[in-house]
C-alpha positions in Angstrom: 14.0 34.4 92.9 11.8 37.1 94.7 8.6 34.4 94.4 10.8 32.3 96.9 11.4 35.2 99.2 7.7 35.9 99.3 6.7 32.3 99.6 9.1 31.4 102.2 8.2 34.6 104.6 11.6 35.8 104.6 10.7 39.1 103.1 8.0 39.6 105.7 10.3 38.5 108.5 13.3 40.9 107.6 10.5 43.8 107.1 8.8 43.1 110.5 12.8 42.9 112.1 13.7 46.1 110.5 10.5 48.0 111.8 11.2 46.4 115.0 14.8 47.9 115.1 13.6 51.3 114.1 11.1 51.4 116.8 13.6 50.2 119.4 16.0 52.7 118.2 13.5 55.7 118.3 11.9 54.7 121.6 14.7 53.4 124.0 18.1 54.5 122.6 17.0 58.1 122.3 15.4 58.4 125.7 18.6 60.2 126.9 17.5 62.9 124.2 14.3 63.9 126.4 12.5 67.3 124.9 12.0 69.8 127.7 8.1 70.7 128.1 8.7 74.2 127.4 10.4 73.6 123.9 7.0 71.4 123.3 4.9 74.4 124.3 7.2 76.5 121.7 6.7 73.9 118.9 3.0 74.0 119.4 2.8 77.5 118.3 2.0 76.9 114.7 0.6 80.1 113.7 1.5 83.9 114.9 2.1 87.4 114.0 4.1 90.1 115.2 2.8 93.8 115.4 0.0 95.9 117.0 -3.5 95.9 115.6 -4.9 99.4 115.4 -8.2 101.3 114.3 -7.1 103.7 111.8 -10.7 105.3 111.3 -14.4 104.7 111.4 -15.8 104.3 108.0 -19.2 105.8 106.9 -21.2 102.7 108.2 -19.9 103.4 111.7 -17.6 100.2 111.2 -14.1 100.4 112.3 -11.1 100.0 109.8 -7.8 98.0 111.3 -4.1 98.4 110.2 -1.6 96.0 111.5 2.1 97.6 112.1 5.1 95.7 112.7 8.8 95.8 111.5 10.6 94.1 108.8 14.3 94.4 108.2 14.3 97.6 110.4 11.7 99.0 108.6 7.9 99.8 109.7 5.4 98.1 107.8 1.6 98.8 107.7 -1.1 96.6 106.4 -4.6 97.2 106.2 -6.7 94.1 108.1 -10.2 93.5 106.7 -12.9 93.4 109.4 -13.5 89.5 108.9 -9.7 88.9 109.6 -9.4 91.1 112.6 -10.2 87.9 115.2 -7.7 85.8 113.7 -5.0 88.5 113.4 -5.7 89.1 117.1 -5.2 85.4 118.0 -2.1 85.4 115.9 -0.6 88.3 117.7 -1.6 86.9 121.2 0.1 83.6 120.2 3.4 85.7 119.1 3.4 87.3 122.5 2.9 83.6 124.0 5.9 82.3 121.8 8.3 85.3 122.7 7.6 84.8 126.5 8.3 81.1 126.2 11.3 81.7 124.4 12.6 84.3 127.0 11.9 82.1 129.5 13.7 79.1 127.9 16.8 81.5 127.3 16.8 82.6 131.1 16.6 79.2 132.3 19.3 77.9 130.0 21.6 80.9 130.8 21.2 80.0 134.4 22.0 76.6 134.0 24.9 77.2 132.1 26.2 79.6 134.6 25.6 77.3 137.5 27.6 74.8 135.7 30.4 77.0 134.5 30.6 78.0 138.1 30.6 74.5 139.7 33.3 73.2 137.4 35.7 75.9 138.4 37.5 75.2 141.6 37.9 78.4 143.8 41.4 79.3 144.9 42.1 79.6 148.3 44.0 82.8 149.3 46.8 82.4 151.4 47.2 85.7 153.8 50.9 86.4 154.7 51.7 88.5 157.6 52.0 92.2 156.4 55.6 93.6 156.5 54.6 97.3 156.0 56.0 99.9 158.2 52.7 100.9 159.9 52.3 97.3 160.9 55.6 97.3 162.9 55.0 100.5 164.5 51.7 99.1 165.9 53.3 96.2 167.3 55.8 98.2 169.6 
C-alpha cells in the first residue's frame, strides 16, 4: 500500500502541502505577534555573570589575584578567578549590566504604555458646580 503512495507521488505532495501550511502559518498568520527590537536584544545576551571583579592581592611574581563577588539567595558569595579567565568574566559582567539596562528600559516603557492605555480608557467625570448656599456667600451679596 505504501508503495502505491510513493509511486503516485501522493506522499511527496502531502509532505509538500504540510510544509507550505507550516510556513504560511508561521510567517503570515503570526505577523501580529511582532517581537519588539529590545526583546530581541535581550534574547541576544547569551552569557552573563552578576558581580564585581576585584583584585584581592598581588602575588610574589607581581601578578594580581582576582576575586568575583556577587549575591546568591541573599548571601554574599566570593569566587576566585584565575588570571586566564579574567577577560571572559569582565565580558560576562559587562553583558549582565547591559542585560539589566535593557530589562529596566523595557519595564519602564511597558509601564508607561500600560499607564497611558489605562488612563485613556477611563472617561473623566465632569464636575458640576452648584451655587454655594453658605452664610458667608449670602453676606457678600448684600
